[in-house]
N, C-alpha and C positions, 0 to 999 in steps of 0.2 A: 383174788389175786394176792400172791405173796412175793416179796422181793427180798432176796438174800444178798448181802454185800459182804464179801470176804476181803479183808485187807491184811496184807503182811506188814508188820511194823516197819518203820523207816530204818535206814542204814544206821547201825550202832557200832560203838567201840567193840573191838574183839576181846576175847577172854585173855589175850596176852597183855592187855592194858591194865592189869591188876584190879579188875572188877570181878566180883562174883557174877556168874551168868545172869541171875535174876536182876541184878543191879546195873547191868550195862546200859548207859544212857545213849541217846541218839547223838550222832555226829551232826555237824552243821548241814552236811549234805542230806542226812535223813530228815531233818526238820524242813529243809528247802523242798525236797521231793514230795513230802507229805502235803505241804501247803499247795504245791503246784497241782497235785492230783485232786485234792479236795476242791480247789477252785474249778477244775474241769467238771467235777461232779456237780458243783453248785450251778454252773452255767447250763448244765443239762437237766437241772431240777431233780437230781437224784439226792433226796434228803431222807435219811432214816428217821424213824420214830424212836428207836432204841439202839443203844450201842452196848455191846458186851465185849470186854477186853480182858486179855491175860493180865495178871497182876505184875508181870515183869515191867521194869521201869521203861524200857524202850517201847513196849506196847501201850502202856498207859499214856506216855507222852504223845504217841501217834494218835491215840483215841481222842485226846484233848485237842490236838490240832484239828482233826476232822470235825469234832463237835463245834469248835469255835468258828471255823471257816463255813460250816454248813448251818450255823445258828441253831444247833441242837442244844437244848438246855443241859447243863452239866449234871443235873439230877437224873437225866435219862441214861447216864453211863453206869454200868455195873462192872466192877472189877472182880475177877475170879481166878483162882489157881487152876480151875478146870479147863483152861485153854493153854496151859503151860506144860510142856513135856508130856503131852497126852497123845492118844491115838486118834485116827480119823473117826472111829466109832464114838469116842468121847465127844468130839465136836458135833457129830450128828445128833447124839443124845441131847446135847445142850440146845441145838436148834429145835428139836422136837418139844422141848420143855418151854419154849417161848409162848407167852400169853397170846392166845388167838386174836385178841383185840389189836395186837401189833401186826401191821401189814408189811412194814419195811424194817428189816433188822440188819445192822452193820456189826460185824464181828472183827476184832483185831487180834491177831495171833502170830504164829511162827511156822516156819517150814521145818520139815517137809510136810507136816500134817495139813497145812492150809492148801498146798498144791493138791494133795490127795483128796481133800474134801471138795475142792472145786471140781476135780475130775470125776467125782461121784455123780455130778449133775451135768457136766458138759458132754456133748456128743462127740466132740473131738478134743482129746486131752491136751493140756498144756504141760510143759516139761519142767518149768520152774517159775513159780510166782516170785517175781523179784521184790526186793525191799521196796516199800511204798506202793507195790502193785495192788491193783483192785480188780476183783471179778464181781460184776453185777449180774445176778441171775433172777430172771422174772418167770414166775410159775403161774399157770392157771390152776390154782388150788385154793381151797377154802381153809385148809388146815396145814400147819407146819409139818405134821406127821405124814402128810400125803405128797409133799414135794418130791419130784423125781425127774430123771432124764425124760421120761415120757410126757410129763406135763410142763416141761421147760418151754416157754414161748419165745424168749429172746435172752440174749446176754450181751454184755459189753466188757471189754478188757481195757484197763487204763494202766499203762506201765510208764514209769519215768524214763526219760531219754538217757541212754548211756553216755557218760562223759568221755 
């Protein structure tokens, strides 16, 4: 059994706010929404063994929030530029490279590629993974390289409420 958890980073300041894209921090709402969704996951006992996050500030901050709320050790977080400004294929390659000892993987990244990646596995597509949105995918698979729509056994979507 493999569990893939795709998380879009929390709401961040826009590029018009004088930040380089990679440096854009979370807004208060982004922090609040990430905490809310992480607490829902904790209540449902959805706890990853490993977190891989984009190196962008907003994604790193989101990953730390999820790790803290879910009591995942900070050393279980890997930062990578391989989840920033990449294609869906790059995300899937990153999943395939996951150590087979890991059965539950949480990835934090960006749209539109995280929506595309989720739709690679969902039988009914989603149209936009919102900020702090989470897609939990459960597969009847022994290897990350064999996860697919065909062996998806269940999924859950957790989206923050719109203000």
